[in-house]
C-alpha positions as CSV (number, residue, x, y, z in Angstrom):
1,M,70.2,102.6,119.0
2,K,72.7,99.7,119.0
3,M,71.7,96.4,117.5
4,E,72.9,92.9,118.4
5,I,73.1,90.9,115.2
6,T,73.8,87.2,115.0
7,G,74.2,84.8,112.1
8,K,75.7,81.5,111.0
9,I,78.0,80.6,108.2
10,T,77.8,77.0,107.1
11,G,80.2,77.3,104.2
12,I,81.7,79.8,101.8
13,K,80.5,80.2,98.2
14,Y,81.7,83.3,96.4
15,K,82.9,84.2,92.9
16,L,86.0,86.5,92.8
17,I,86.2,88.8,89.9
18,L,88.5,91.6,91.1
19,S,91.5,89.4,92.1
20,D,94.9,90.1,90.5
21,E,97.0,87.9,88.3
22,L,99.6,86.5,90.5
23,K,103.3,86.1,89.8
24,E,104.5,82.4,89.8
25,I,107.6,81.6,91.9
26,E,109.4,78.2,92.0
27,L,109.0,76.8,95.5
28,N,112.8,76.1,95.9
29,K,113.6,79.8,95.0
30,F,111.0,81.3,97.3
31,D,112.0,84.1,99.8
32,I,109.2,85.5,101.8
33,N,111.0,88.8,102.2
34,T,111.5,89.5,98.5
35,A,108.3,87.9,97.2
36,P,105.3,90.1,96.2
37,P,102.5,90.7,98.7
38,T,100.7,87.8,97.1
39,C,102.1,85.2,94.7
40,L,101.8,81.7,93.5
41,L,104.3,79.0,94.6
42,K,104.7,76.0,92.5
43,N,106.8,72.8,92.0
44,E,106.3,69.8,89.8
45,K,103.4,68.5,91.9
46,N,101.6,71.4,93.5
47,I,100.6,75.0,93.1
48,F,99.4,77.2,96.0
49,A,98.9,80.9,96.7
50,I,100.8,82.7,99.5
51,S,100.3,86.2,100.9
52,K,102.1,88.0,103.7
53,W,101.1,90.5,106.3
54,V,103.4,93.4,107.3
55,S,101.8,93.5,110.8
56,P,99.4,91.3,112.8
57,K,97.1,94.3,112.9
58,R,94.3,94.1,110.3
59,T,94.1,97.9,109.7
60,R,97.6,98.2,108.4
61,S,98.7,97.9,104.8
62,Y,95.6,96.1,103.5
63,P,96.3,92.5,104.5
64,F,92.7,91.6,103.5
65,E,93.4,92.7,99.9
66,R,96.5,90.4,99.9
67,V,94.4,87.5,101.2
68,Y,91.5,88.3,98.8
69,N,94.0,88.0,95.8
70,S,94.9,84.5,96.9
71,L,91.3,83.1,97.3
72,K,90.9,81.7,93.8
73,I,93.5,79.1,94.4
74,N,92.5,75.8,96.1
75,K,95.3,75.8,98.7
76,K,96.2,79.2,100.1
77,I,98.6,80.3,102.8
78,T,99.1,83.5,104.6
79,V,102.2,84.5,106.7
80,I,101.4,86.7,109.7
81,P,103.9,88.0,112.2
82,I,102.5,87.2,115.6
83,I,104.1,90.3,117.1
84,K,105.5,93.4,115.5
85,D,107.4,95.9,117.6
86,E,108.5,99.1,115.9
87,G,110.4,100.5,118.9
88,A,109.4,101.7,122.4
89,K,108.4,105.0,120.8
90,G,106.3,103.3,118.1
91,D,103.6,100.6,117.9
92,R,103.7,97.0,119.1
93,D,100.9,94.8,117.8
94,F,99.9,91.3,118.7
95,I,98.0,88.8,116.6
96,Q,94.3,88.4,117.5
97,W,92.2,85.2,117.6
98,D,89.6,86.6,115.3
99,T,92.2,87.1,112.6
100,V,93.0,83.4,112.8
101,S,89.3,82.5,112.9
102,L,88.6,84.6,109.8
103,M,91.5,82.9,107.9
104,S,90.2,79.5,109.0
105,L,86.7,80.4,107.7
106,L,88.2,81.4,104.4
107,D,90.2,78.1,104.4
108,V,93.5,79.9,104.5
109,F,96.5,78.2,106.2
110,V,98.2,80.5,108.6
111,I,102.0,80.5,109.1
112,F,102.6,82.2,112.5
113,A,105.9,83.9,111.9
114,Y,108.5,86.2,113.5
115,Y,111.0,88.8,112.3
116,E,114.7,88.0,112.7
117,K,116.3,91.2,111.3
118,A,115.6,94.9,111.1
119,D,117.2,98.2,110.4
120,V,117.1,101.6,112.2
121,N,114.3,103.6,110.7
122,P,116.0,106.3,108.6
123,K,113.2,108.7,109.3
124,N,113.2,108.1,113.0
125,K,116.2,106.9,114.9
126,N,114.0,105.7,117.8
127,K,112.2,103.2,115.7
128,I,113.1,100.1,113.6
129,S,111.9,99.4,110.0
130,N,112.6,97.0,107.1
131,Q,111.8,94.0,109.4
132,K,112.6,90.6,107.8
133,F,111.0,87.3,108.4
134,D,113.0,84.2,109.2
135,N,112.8,82.8,105.6
136,K,114.1,79.3,106.5
137,Y,111.4,78.9,109.1
138,V,108.7,80.2,106.7
139,N,109.9,77.8,104.0
140,S,109.9,74.8,106.4
141,K,106.3,75.6,107.3
142,V,105.3,75.9,103.6
143,K,106.8,72.4,103.0
144,E,104.8,71.1,106.0
145,I,101.6,72.6,104.6
146,E,102.4,71.1,101.2
147,Q,102.2,67.6,102.8
148,Y,99.2,68.5,105.0
149,H,95.9,67.0,103.9
150,S,93.4,68.2,106.4
151,S,91.6,71.5,106.5
152,A,93.2,74.9,107.1
153,L,91.1,75.1,110.3
154,H,92.8,72.0,111.7
155,W,96.2,73.3,110.7
156,N,95.6,76.7,112.3
157,L,94.3,75.3,115.6
158,N,97.1,72.7,115.7
159,E,99.7,75.4,115.1
160,L,98.2,77.5,117.9
161,K,98.2,74.6,120.3
162,T,101.6,73.1,119.5
163,N,103.7,75.9,118.0
164,L,102.7,79.3,119.2
165,H,104.8,79.3,122.3
166,F,107.9,78.4,120.2
167,V,107.2,81.3,117.8
168,I,106.6,83.7,120.8
169,D,110.0,82.6,122.2
170,K,111.7,83.1,118.9
171,T,110.1,86.5,118.6
172,K,111.5,87.5,122.0
173,T,115.0,86.2,121.2
174,S,115.0,87.9,117.8
175,Y,113.8,91.3,119.1
176,N,116.4,91.0,121.9
177,S,119.1,90.6,119.2
178,I,117.6,93.3,117.0
179,E,117.6,95.7,120.0
180,K,121.3,95.0,120.6
181,Q,122.2,95.3,117.0
182,T,120.3,98.5,116.1
183,K,120.6,100.1,119.6
184,V,117.0,101.1,119.3
185,K,115.0,100.6,122.5
186,L,112.1,98.3,122.0
187,H,109.0,97.7,124.2
188,K,109.6,95.9,127.4
189,F,109.9,92.1,126.9
190,S,107.6,91.6,129.9
191,G,104.7,92.4,127.5
192,I,105.6,89.4,125.3
193,D,105.9,87.2,128.4
194,S,102.5,88.5,129.5
195,F,101.0,87.7,126.1
196,K,102.5,84.2,126.2
197,E,101.2,83.6,129.7
198,K,97.7,85.0,129.0
199,I,97.1,82.8,126.0
200,G,98.5,79.7,127.6
201,K,98.7,76.5,125.7
202,D,94.9,76.4,125.6
203,V,93.3,77.8,122.5
204,S,90.2,78.8,124.5
205,L,92.4,81.1,126.6
206,F,93.7,82.8,123.5
207,M,90.1,83.1,122.3
208,D,89.0,84.7,125.5
209,F,92.0,87.0,125.7
210,S,91.6,88.2,122.1
211,R,87.9,88.5,122.3
212,G,88.1,90.6,125.4
213,K,90.4,92.9,123.3
214,A,88.1,92.7,120.3
215,K,85.1,93.5,122.3
216,M,86.9,96.6,123.7
217,A,87.8,97.6,120.2
218,Q,84.2,97.1,119.1
219,A,83.1,99.3,122.1
220,R,85.6,101.9,120.9
221,E,84.3,101.6,117.3
222,F,80.8,102.5,118.5
223,L,82.2,105.8,119.5
224,T,84.5,106.4,116.5
225,T,84.6,106.3,112.7
226,Q,87.7,105.1,110.9
227,P,89.1,107.9,108.8
228,K,88.4,106.0,105.6
229,E,84.8,105.4,106.5
230,S,82.3,108.1,106.1
231,L,78.8,106.9,107.0
232,S,75.5,108.5,107.7
233,S,74.8,106.4,110.9
234,L,76.2,107.6,114.1
235,S,76.6,104.3,115.8
236,K,78.1,101.1,114.5
237,S,76.5,97.7,115.3
238,K,78.0,94.5,116.5
239,I,77.7,91.3,114.5
240,S,78.5,87.9,116.0
241,I,79.1,85.2,113.4
242,L,79.2,81.6,114.3
243,N,80.5,79.1,111.8
244,Y,79.9,75.4,111.4
245,L,83.5,74.7,112.5
246,G,82.8,76.3,115.9
247,G,84.7,79.5,115.2
248,Q,83.1,82.7,116.3
249,Y,83.7,86.2,115.1
250,F,83.0,89.6,116.6
251,L,82.8,92.2,113.9
252,T,81.5,95.7,113.7
253,V,79.2,96.5,110.9
254,D,79.8,100.0,109.6
255,E,76.2,100.8,109.1
256,I,72.8,99.0,109.1
257,E,69.5,99.8,107.7
258,I,66.3,97.9,108.6
259,S,63.1,97.9,106.6
260,N,60.3,95.4,107.2
261,N,62.0,92.1,107.7
262,K,65.2,92.9,105.9
263,I,68.5,94.1,107.3
264,S,71.1,95.7,105.1
265,L,74.7,95.1,106.4
266,I,76.7,98.0,104.9
267,E,80.5,98.0,104.6
268,G,81.6,101.6,103.9
269,K,84.8,102.7,102.1
270,H,85.4,106.4,101.8
271,S,87.7,108.6,99.8
272,K,88.4,112.2,100.7
273,D,90.7,113.1,97.8
274,N,89.6,110.9,94.9
275,L,86.3,110.3,93.1
276,I,86.2,106.7,94.4
277,P,88.1,104.7,97.0
278,S,91.3,102.8,95.9
279,K,91.2,99.3,94.5
280,S,92.9,98.1,97.7
281,D,90.2,99.7,99.9
282,I,87.5,98.1,97.8
283,K,89.1,94.6,98.1
284,D,89.3,95.2,101.8
285,G,85.6,95.8,101.8
286,L,85.0,92.7,99.6
287,I,86.3,90.4,102.3
288,K,83.4,91.5,104.4
289,M,81.1,90.9,101.5
290,I,82.3,87.3,101.3
291,L,81.2,86.9,104.9
292,Y,77.9,88.7,104.6
293,C,77.0,86.9,101.4
294,N,77.3,83.6,103.2
295,L,75.4,84.5,106.3
296,K,72.4,82.4,107.2
297,N,69.9,82.5,110.1
298,I,70.3,86.2,110.7
299,S,68.6,87.6,113.8
300,V,68.5,91.2,115.0
301,N,67.9,91.5,118.7
302,G,66.5,87.9,118.6
303,K,64.2,88.6,115.6
304,R,64.9,86.6,112.4
305,M,65.5,88.7,109.2
306,R,66.6,88.5,105.6
307,C,70.0,89.9,104.9
308,E,71.2,92.3,102.1
309,P,75.0,92.8,102.0
310,V,75.9,96.3,100.7
311,L,79.3,97.6,99.7
312,C,79.0,101.4,99.9
313,L,81.7,103.5,98.2
314,T,81.6,107.2,99.1
315,S,83.6,110.3,98.3
316,T,83.5,114.0,99.0
317,K,83.8,114.5,95.3
318,L,80.9,112.4,94.0
319,K,77.6,114.0,93.0
320,G,74.4,112.1,93.7
321,S,74.2,108.3,94.0
322,V,73.8,105.1,92.0
323,T,73.6,101.4,92.8
324,S,74.3,98.2,91.0
325,K,70.5,97.7,90.8
326,N,70.2,100.7,88.4
327,N,70.1,100.0,84.7
328,L,73.2,100.3,82.5
329,N,72.0,103.6,81.0
330,E,71.5,105.2,84.5
331,I,74.9,103.9,85.6
332,K,76.6,105.3,82.5
333,K,75.0,108.7,83.0
334,Y,76.2,108.7,86.6
335,F,79.8,108.0,85.4
336,E,79.5,110.8,82.9
337,K,78.1,113.3,85.4
338,N,80.9,112.5,87.8
339,K,83.6,112.5,85.1
340,L,85.0,109.1,86.1
341,S,88.2,108.2,84.2
342,P,88.2,105.1,81.9
343,L,90.2,103.2,84.6
344,Q,87.8,104.2,87.3
345,I,84.8,103.1,85.2
346,A,86.5,99.8,84.4
347,L,87.1,99.2,88.2
348,I,83.5,100.0,89.2
349,N,82.2,97.8,86.4
350,E,84.2,94.9,87.7
351,V,82.9,95.5,91.2
352,I,79.3,95.6,89.8
353,K,80.0,92.3,88.1
354,E,81.2,90.8,91.3
355,S,78.2,92.2,93.2
356,K,75.8,90.6,90.7
357,A,77.6,87.3,90.7
358,N,77.4,87.1,94.5
359,K,74.1,88.9,95.1
360,F,75.3,91.9,97.1
361,T,74.5,95.5,96.3
362,L,77.1,98.1,95.3
363,K,76.3,101.7,96.1
364,L,78.2,104.8,95.0
365,K,77.3,108.1,96.6
366,Y,78.5,111.5,97.9
367,S,79.5,111.7,101.5
368,K,81.4,114.3,103.5
């Protein structure tokens, strides 16, 4: 049975515990292409966090982990390529409205960027790799954001309205040049023209265009399970989140459990080869916890319910199960029974701390 779940987010309150220490870089020495995935930019007056995506697609290279690591800082920026073409024989991904919405909700300024250089992929001559952003352009946008005193939402919407067409045109010009220089055939440029035409200059068209795609992706997700998710439920459930800024998100909840008037929204992370999922995977899941922990007015098929966010870490190698609600002795025994390493124990203890600080439940259990 599929559930229609709706809720509102009126603001974000969340305590991050698992975020990494970030390297500091002087703003005047910043190069997006050589910088770490997430770092701090500073000058005499300001400090802000910046992260970068390697693709507009959210399922590649843990972009949510990169954003998560930036969230402790008051002003945070993320750089996202609006289109990434890896060659006609590879993938071509486009940015989605819901990615922008999610960043706005988390108060993250988005720099919509484009690649200007690339090499032939050494492993596959029909693809390109090592794509480089236009660093001058990214830096010019960082400086604009430094002077910008309104919210990330306003910046993001304004960039979509006034700058997206420019970035699409630059993307097309750059890929045309990359194709000539590398002699690798890329996807037809008519696809970029079509993207530009469909989203128009009206943000609502971009929303409709992306949401159509997101809904199709959701429909597909009802029939499939991501390789890194191993869950007991056969069907996934839709969740529509409306925020106080007017943004709407269509997400798929990995698994739900309903008892009495409580719904558990479960985000699953699975490891086939290790005792627990990687730290990157866990942080990816924590982005969902930030949303679920701030959900209000939750209804399931029109019926109001209480919400319990759950981060469920599963593995084929774990024996039995334990949750953050168990006492310290029970958790310790579980670690011993499963022979977790000191590093794994330290990681899980940090996640337990974060779960208690934000009132979500952490579960560890065996799953195929």
